[in-house]
C-alpha positions in Angstrom: -105.0 77.5 154.7 -103.8 80.2 152.3 -100.6 80.8 154.3 -100.0 77.1 155.1 -100.1 76.0 151.5 -98.7 79.2 150.0 -101.7 79.7 147.7 -102.0 83.0 145.8 -104.2 85.6 147.4 -106.6 85.5 144.4 -107.5 82.0 145.4 -110.5 83.4 147.3 -111.9 84.7 144.0 -111.6 81.4 142.2 -115.0 80.0 141.2 -114.4 76.4 142.5 -112.9 77.6 145.7 -116.1 79.7 146.3 -118.2 76.7 145.6 -116.1 74.5 147.9 -116.4 77.0 150.8 -120.1 77.4 150.2 -120.6 73.6 150.3 -118.8 73.5 153.7 -120.8 76.4 155.2 -123.3 78.3 153.1 -123.5 81.1 155.7 -119.7 81.8 155.5 -118.8 85.0 153.6 -115.5 85.0 151.8 -113.2 88.1 152.1 -111.7 90.0 149.2 -108.1 89.5 147.9 -107.1 92.8 149.4 -108.5 92.0 152.9 -106.8 88.6 152.7 -103.4 90.2 151.8 -103.7 92.7 154.6 -104.5 90.0 157.1 -101.6 87.8 156.0 -99.2 90.7 156.1 -100.4 91.5 159.6 -99.7 87.9 160.7 -96.3 88.1 159.0 -95.3 91.3 160.8 -96.5 89.8 164.1 -94.5 86.6 163.7 -91.5 88.5 162.5 -91.6 90.6 165.7 -91.8 87.4 167.8 -88.8 86.0 166.0 -86.7 89.2 166.5 -87.6 89.2 170.2 -86.5 85.6 170.5 -83.3 86.1 168.6 -82.5 89.2 170.7 -82.6 87.0 173.8 -79.9 84.7 172.5 -76.4 85.0 174.0 -74.7 83.7 170.9 -74.6 85.0 167.3 -76.3 83.5 164.3 -75.8 83.7 160.6 -78.6 83.5 158.1 -77.9 82.7 154.5 -80.0 82.2 151.4 -79.4 80.5 148.1 -81.1 82.2 145.2 
């Protein structure tokens, strides 16, 4: 949910988010901001690796651009 909706990592410390999660499942224990950030960065690195492997298999070239 945090990654999908691009919420800030400190969302897990927000009072109403804690209340929301507690209402969904009182036994669920929220993780800290640092743990969440670490988990998200791990997922990012894993997906980045998958993308690089996929792109390496292509016979053609690609060009990536950004507009800041």
